[in-house]
C-alpha positions as a Python dict, from the first residue, in 0.01 Angstrom:
ca = {
    (1, 'X'): (0, 0, 0),
    (2, 'X'): (12, 291, 245),
    (3, 'X'): (34, 537, -45),
    (4, 'X'): (-276, 379, -203),
    (5, 'X'): (-467, 406, 127),
    (6, 'X'): (-362, 769, 156),
    (7, 'X'): (-553, 853, -162),
    (8, 'X'): (-879, 709, -28),
    (9, 'X'): (-1141, 889, 181),
    (10, 'X'): (-1154, 799, 554),
    (11, 'X'): (-1460, 575, 504),
    (12, 'X'): (-1294, 399, 212),
    (13, 'X'): (-979, 348, 416),
    (14, 'X'): (-1170, 183, 700),
    (15, 'X'): (-1369, -29, 453),
    (16, 'X'): (-1046, -149, 289),
    (17, 'X'): (-907, -227, 632),
    (18, 'X'): (-1202, -449, 725),
    (19, 'X'): (-1195, -620, 386),
    (20, 'X'): (-831, -708, 450),
    (21, 'X'): (-906, -838, 802),
    (22, 'X'): (-1204, -1047, 691),
    (23, 'X'): (-1004, -1180, 394),
    (24, 'X'): (-728, -1301, 625),
    (25, 'X'): (-982, -1460, 860),
    (26, 'X'): (-1155, -1638, 569),
    (27, 'X'): (-822, -1778, 447),
    (28, 'X'): (-733, -1889, 802),
    (29, 'X'): (-1074, -2054, 841),
    (30, 'X'): (-1037, -2238, 510),
    (31, 'X'): (-688, -2358, 605),
    (32, 'X'): (-808, -2478, 945),
    (33, 'X'): (-1103, -2658, 784),
    (34, 'X'): (-868, -2833, 542),
    (35, 'X'): (-641, -2941, 828),
    (36, 'X'): (-941, -3067, 1026),
    (37, 'X'): (-1062, -3277, 733),
    (38, 'X'): (-713, -3421, 683),
    (39, 'X'): (-691, -3505, 1054),
    (40, 'X'): (-1026, -3684, 1048),
    (41, 'X'): (-934, -3874, 735),
    (42, 'X'): (-611, -4005, 883),
    (43, 'X'): (-657, -4360, 1010),
    (44, 'X'): (-328, -4386, 1194),
    (45, 'X'): (-197, -4041, 1284),
    (46, 'X'): (153, -4015, 1424),
    (47, 'X'): (163, -3993, 1800),
    (48, 'X'): (372, -3744, 1986),
    (49, 'X'): (504, -3554, 1688),
    (50, 'X'): (449, -3181, 1729),
    (51, 'X'): (257, -3019, 1448),
    (52, 'X'): (-42, -2806, 1381),
    (53, 'X'): (-242, -3089, 1226),
    (54, 'X'): (-295, -3277, 1551),
    (55, 'X'): (-624, -3271, 1739),
    (56, 'X'): (-508, -3061, 2036),
    (57, 'X'): (-350, -2802, 1806),
    (58, 'X'): (-663, -2789, 1593),
    (59, 'X'): (-876, -2732, 1903),
    (60, 'X'): (-655, -2440, 2011),
    (61, 'X'): (-658, -2304, 1657),
    (62, 'X'): (-1037, -2313, 1641),
    (63, 'X'): (-1062, -2135, 1977),
    (64, 'X'): (-825, -1857, 1868),
    (65, 'X'): (-1003, -1824, 1534),
    (66, 'X'): (-1345, -1797, 1700),
    (67, 'X'): (-1213, -1522, 1926),
    (68, 'X'): (-1066, -1338, 1627),
    (69, 'X'): (-1391, -1363, 1429),
    (70, 'X'): (-1587, -1238, 1729),
    (71, 'X'): (-1364, -936, 1780),
    (72, 'X'): (-1361, -851, 1409),
    (73, 'X'): (-1740, -870, 1380),
    (74, 'X'): (-1798, -661, 1693),
    (75, 'X'): (-1561, -389, 1569),
    (76, 'X'): (-1710, -398, 1218),
    (77, 'X'): (-2063, -360, 1358),
    (78, 'X'): (-1942, -76, 1581),
    (79, 'X'): (-1788, 114, 1289),
    (80, 'X'): (-2070, 44, 1041),
    (81, 'X'): (-2341, 156, 1282),
    (82, 'X'): (-2186, 492, 1377),
    (83, 'X'): (-2051, 620, 1707),
    (84, 'X'): (-2387, 629, 1890),
    (85, 'X'): (-2485, 275, 1791),
    (86, 'X'): (-2128, 160, 1864),
    (87, 'X'): (-2162, 293, 2217),
    (88, 'X'): (-2491, 106, 2261),
    (89, 'X'): (-2333, -212, 2119),
    (90, 'X'): (-2044, -202, 2365),
    (91, 'X'): (-2288, -126, 2646),
    (92, 'X'): (-2464, -452, 2558),
    (93, 'X'): (-2131, -638, 2555),
    (94, 'X'): (-2053, -487, 2897),
    (95, 'X'): (-2393, -596, 3029),
    (96, 'X'): (-2337, -957, 2916),
    (97, 'X'): (-1979, -964, 3045),
    (98, 'X'): (-2083, -823, 3385),
    (99, 'X'): (-2366, -1074, 3405),
    (100, 'X'): (-2118, -1352, 3332),
    (101, 'X'): (-1882, -1222, 3601),
    (102, 'X'): (-2152, -1185, 3867),
    (103, 'X'): (-2312, -1523, 3789),
    (104, 'X'): (-1987, -1697, 3883),
    (105, 'X'): (-1944, -1485, 4198),
    (106, 'X'): (-2146, -1591, 4506),
    (107, 'X'): (-2390, -1323, 4618),
    (108, 'X'): (-2641, -1282, 4901),
    (109, 'X'): (-2980, -1115, 4926),
    (110, 'X'): (-2808, -808, 5066),
    (111, 'X'): (-2624, -763, 4734),
    (112, 'X'): (-2940, -727, 4524),
    (113, 'X'): (-2958, -349, 4558),
    (114, 'X'): (-2593, -312, 4461),
    (115, 'X'): (-2645, -534, 4158),
    (116, 'X'): (-2949, -337, 4045),
    (117, 'X'): (-2741, -20, 4082),
    (118, 'X'): (-2455, -176, 3880),
    (119, 'X'): (-2664, -309, 3590),
    (120, 'X'): (-2939, -51, 3554),
    (121, 'X'): (-2787, 274, 3683),
    (122, 'X'): (-2406, 267, 3667),
    (123, 'X'): (-2373, 94, 3329),
    (124, 'X'): (-2619, 322, 3140),
    (125, 'X'): (-2475, 638, 3296),
    (126, 'X'): (-2117, 536, 3213),
    (127, 'X'): (-2200, 477, 2847),
    (128, 'X'): (-2412, 792, 2831),
    (129, 'X'): (-2107, 986, 2949),
    (130, 'X'): (-1897, 813, 2682),
    (131, 'X'): (-2151, 887, 2408),
    (132, 'X'): (-2165, 1253, 2512),
    (133, 'X'): (-1783, 1278, 2508),
    (134, 'X'): (-1779, 1386, 2875),
    (135, 'X'): (-1431, 1242, 2905),
    (136, 'X'): (-1327, 1416, 3226),
    (137, 'X'): (-1635, 1286, 3409),
    (138, 'X'): (-1655, 937, 3262),
    (139, 'X'): (-1296, 865, 3365),
    (140, 'X'): (-1371, 930, 3735),
    (141, 'X'): (-1740, 835, 3759),
    (142, 'X'): (-1683, 468, 3843),
    (143, 'X'): (-1341, 481, 4021),
    (144, 'X'): (-1457, 763, 4253),
    (145, 'X'): (-1835, 800, 4282),
    (146, 'X'): (-1947, 442, 4218),
    (147, 'X'): (-1660, 303, 4427),
    (148, 'X'): (-1802, 492, 4725),
    (149, 'X'): (-2170, 439, 4644),
    (150, 'X'): (-2163, 58, 4616),
    (151, 'X'): (-2058, -11, 4981),
    (152, 'X'): (-2310, 247, 5107),
    (153, 'X'): (-2594, 73, 4924),
    (154, 'X'): (-2471, -267, 5049),
    (155, 'X'): (-2447, -142, 5409),
    (156, 'X'): (-2806, -13, 5394),
    (157, 'X'): (-2914, -369, 5310),
    (158, 'X'): (-2822, -460, 5673),
    (159, 'X'): (-2623, -776, 5589),
    (160, 'X'): (-2268, -760, 5735),
    (161, 'X'): (-2173, -1123, 5665),
    (162, 'X'): (-1880, -1128, 5419),
    (163, 'X'): (-1942, -758, 5357),
    (164, 'X'): (-1591, -664, 5242),
    (165, 'X'): (-1551, -960, 5006),
    (166, 'X'): (-1900, -923, 4856),
    (167, 'X'): (-1861, -550, 4800),
    (168, 'X'): (-1517, -594, 4644),
    (169, 'X'): (-1656, -850, 4396),
    (170, 'X'): (-1923, -611, 4273),
    (171, 'X'): (-1675, -322, 4251),
    (172, 'X'): (-1423, -535, 4064),
    (173, 'X'): (-1685, -660, 3819),
    (174, 'X'): (-1794, -302, 3742),
    (175, 'X'): (-1435, -185, 3696),
    (176, 'X'): (-1341, -463, 3452),
    (177, 'X'): (-1664, -519, 3258),
    (178, 'X'): (-1805, -165, 3248),
    (179, 'X'): (-1526, 85, 3311),
    (180, 'X'): (-1256, -98, 3116),
    (181, 'X'): (-1467, -190, 2815),
    (182, 'X'): (-1632, 154, 2791),
    (183, 'X'): (-1298, 297, 2678),
    (184, 'X'): (-1319, 110, 2346),
    (185, 'X'): (-1607, 319, 2200),
    (186, 'X'): (-1449, 625, 2365),
    (187, 'X'): (-1153, 583, 2126),
    (188, 'X'): (-1394, 640, 1835),
    (189, 'X'): (-1473, 986, 1976),
    (190, 'X'): (-1117, 1112, 2017),
    (191, 'X'): (-1056, 1413, 1793),
    (192, 'X'): (-701, 1418, 1658),
    (193, 'X'): (-613, 1735, 1463),
    (194, 'X'): (-598, 1642, 1094),
    (195, 'X'): (-728, 1292, 1165),
    (196, 'X'): (-1103, 1348, 1138),
    (197, 'X'): (-1311, 1041, 1051),
    (198, 'X'): (-1027, 794, 1110),
    (199, 'X'): (-1071, 712, 1480),
    (200, 'X'): (-1170, 357, 1387),
    (201, 'X'): (-803, 299, 1307),
    (202, 'X'): (-717, 356, 1673),
    (203, 'X'): (-959, 80, 1777),
    (204, 'X'): (-817, -145, 1504),
    (205, 'X'): (-462, -67, 1618),
    (206, 'X'): (-545, -151, 1980),
    (207, 'X'): (-729, -474, 1896),
    (208, 'X'): (-464, -604, 1652),
    (209, 'X'): (-176, -528, 1887),
    (210, 'X'): (-344, -693, 2188),
    (211, 'X'): (-462, -996, 1988),
    (212, 'X'): (-117, -1041, 1831),
    (213, 'X'): (48, -1021, 2171),
    (214, 'X'): (-187, -1282, 2318),
    (215, 'X'): (-166, -1512, 2013),
    (216, 'X'): (214, -1510, 1991),
    (217, 'X'): (245, -1562, 2366),
    (218, 'X'): (6, -1857, 2342),
    (219, 'X'): (195, -2016, 2050),
    (220, 'X'): (532, -1959, 2218),
    (221, 'X'): (404, -2124, 2536),
    (222, 'X'): (272, -2417, 2336),
    (223, 'X'): (575, -2487, 2117),
    (224, 'X'): (854, -2343, 2332),
    (225, 'X'): (738, -2389, 2690),
    (226, 'X'): (937, -2227, 2966),
    (227, 'X'): (933, -2242, 3344),
    (228, 'X'): (598, -2121, 3477),
    (229, 'X'): (639, -1811, 3693),
    (230, 'X'): (290, -1822, 3843),
    (231, 'X'): (202, -2194, 3824),
    (232, 'X'): (-95, -2173, 4061),
    (233, 'X'): (-253, -1909, 3841),
    (234, 'X'): (-133, -2011, 3494),
    (235, 'X'): (79, -2316, 3419),
    (236, 'X'): (184, -2162, 3087),
    (237, 'X'): (288, -1809, 3189),
    (238, 'X'): (663, -1748, 3162),
    (239, 'X'): (846, -1418, 3141),
    (240, 'X'): (1046, -1527, 2836),
    (241, 'X'): (739, -1599, 2626),
    (242, 'X'): (562, -1296, 2769),
    (243, 'X'): (843, -1077, 2634),
    (244, 'X'): (819, -1256, 2299),
    (245, 'X'): (447, -1175, 2282),
    (246, 'X'): (503, -812, 2382),
    (247, 'X'): (778, -779, 2121),
    (248, 'X'): (554, -925, 1848),
    (249, 'X'): (274, -684, 1941),
    (250, 'X'): (515, -389, 1928),
    (251, 'X'): (642, -502, 1587),
    (252, 'X'): (288, -519, 1448),
    (253, 'X'): (216, -177, 1598),
    (254, 'X'): (520, -26, 1422),
    (255, 'X'): (406, -186, 1093),
    (256, 'X'): (65, -18, 1137),
    (257, 'X'): (214, 328, 1186),
    (258, 'X'): (85, 446, 847),
    (259, 'X'): (-281, 402, 946),
    (260, 'X'): (-249, 581, 1280),
    (261, 'X'): (-171, 937, 1390),
    (262, 'X'): (153, 805, 1550),
    (263, 'X'): (509, 820, 1424),
    (264, 'X'): (732, 511, 1455),
    (265, 'X'): (846, 580, 1811),
    (266, 'X'): (497, 669, 1930),
    (267, 'X'): (350, 357, 1766),
    (268, 'X'): (609, 137, 1935),
    (269, 'X'): (547, 299, 2274),
    (270, 'X'): (166, 275, 2246),
    (271, 'X'): (196, -87, 2134),
    (272, 'X'): (404, -169, 2439),
    (273, 'X'): (151, 7, 2665),
    (274, 'X'): (-141, -187, 2514),
    (275, 'X'): (40, -522, 2505),
    (276, 'X'): (167, -504, 2863),
    (277, 'X'): (-171, -396, 3003),
    (278, 'X'): (-368, -652, 2802),
    (279, 'X'): (-146, -953, 2869),
    (280, 'X'): (-108, -886, 3242),
    (281, 'X'): (-481, -817, 3264),
    (282, 'X'): (-544, -1156, 3106),
    (283, 'X'): (-324, -1311, 3378),
    (284, 'X'): (-528, -1131, 3646),
    (285, 'X'): (-851, -1269, 3500),
    (286, 'X'): (-698, -1617, 3507),
    (287, 'X'): (-634, -1570, 3878),
    (288, 'X'): (-1000, -1476, 3928),
    (289, 'X'): (-1109, -1788, 3738),
    (290, 'X'): (-886, -2007, 3955),
    (291, 'X'): (-1039, -1848, 4263),
    (292, 'X'): (-1386, -1932, 4130),
    (293, 'X'): (-1276, -2285, 4035),
    (294, 'X'): (-1360, -2254, 3663),
    (295, 'X'): (-1151, -2279, 3348),
    (296, 'X'): (-1347, -2018, 3153),
    (297, 'X'): (-1604, -1752, 3231),
    (298, 'X'): (-1866, -1933, 3026),
    (299, 'X'): (-1856, -2237, 3251),
    (300, 'X'): (-1855, -2567, 3071),
    (301, 'X'): (-2060, -2611, 2763),
    (302, 'X'): (-2317, -2355, 2750),
    (303, 'X'): (-2218, -2020, 2891),
    (304, 'X'): (-2404, -1877, 3186),
    (305, 'X'): (-2508, -1589, 2963),
    (306, 'X'): (-2547, -1775, 2638),
    (307, 'X'): (-2243, -1582, 2514),
    (308, 'X'): (-2004, -1880, 2527),
    (309, 'X'): (-1741, -1729, 2753),
    (310, 'X'): (-1777, -1369, 2637),
    (311, 'X'): (-1552, -1236, 2911),
    (312, 'X'): (-1276, -1475, 2801),
    (313, 'X'): (-1280, -1303, 2462),
    (314, 'X'): (-1259, -945, 2586),
    (315, 'X'): (-1070, -972, 2916),
    (316, 'X'): (-736, -849, 2776),
    (317, 'X'): (-913, -562, 2601),
    (318, 'X'): (-1087, -461, 2926),
    (319, 'X'): (-744, -390, 3077),
    (320, 'X'): (-568, -259, 2766),
    (321, 'X'): (-837, -12, 2651),
    (322, 'X'): (-834, 231, 2950),
    (323, 'X'): (-455, 236, 2975),
    (324, 'X'): (-420, 293, 2599),
    (325, 'X'): (-695, 558, 2593),
    (326, 'X'): (-550, 764, 2877),
    (327, 'X'): (-193, 728, 2747),
    (328, 'X'): (-304, 865, 2409),
    (329, 'X'): (-503, 1151, 2566),
    (330, 'X'): (-223, 1246, 2801),
    (331, 'X'): (58, 1230, 2545),
    (332, 'X'): (-124, 1416, 2267),
    (333, 'X'): (-317, 1652, 2496),
    (334, 'X'): (-658, 1582, 2343),
}
């Protein structure tokens, strides 16, 4: 298989990759549909017996499949539209995710200037820096300059009530939804020697590793539950199943070595970096949801942005992407 891919042009390789991904998703969707029809047609289903055909399992399966379809379609659109359009696409995703985050965070009139700065100044500048490949500046623009500018703008609004908490919420939203996610299109612009035109494989590698880690951790927690280590944040998080998820992500990463510029050891190390950052970032976002008193960022049935819990779908990627990007740049000196 790898030898066959090696004979293709870069565009053909990426096309074959997406055909494979969409083929797997279509088969998974068909299997889930068949299981759903069988479940509905059963008049007296067994109670208490674990299995994937039961209603709760089907609900979890549909949720995971929706997330997978969403990620695959976003990445396909990003690759098919070119690097500039991909940057614009992820800027739109960042805008919706930030809006979702801010909508569930209480704000006051004194925050309006900071929010205008976040949505209509910081976000466009960050993605403009990404699109122009100004890597040295885009990596410090938000953590340094914006971090200092937001409290100044808030202080000039002359509203000291809850100042520290309100400012921290805006800063945190920008860091997660704008800074973190902006590193995904930045991966498309990395220039590996002898790897021209294949940067989409880096994004694919990152997404597959993180999704595999999260999926395996979820299934392990469901069918092999362990003692919760942070029960007030997540009743399902246990170190044993976390290590299982990280190990599965690393295994997938090693299997994908042939479509990346990494050797086996580098692929394993980068997989561990991405899996650890993504899974622990997901736990952090769960803590934020508990603080806000919600179970998902989209609220209940419709999402506050119309995106049906968009931030739930990309939260692990928001943490994994910057760590993965800077690890790759530092290690390979690019």
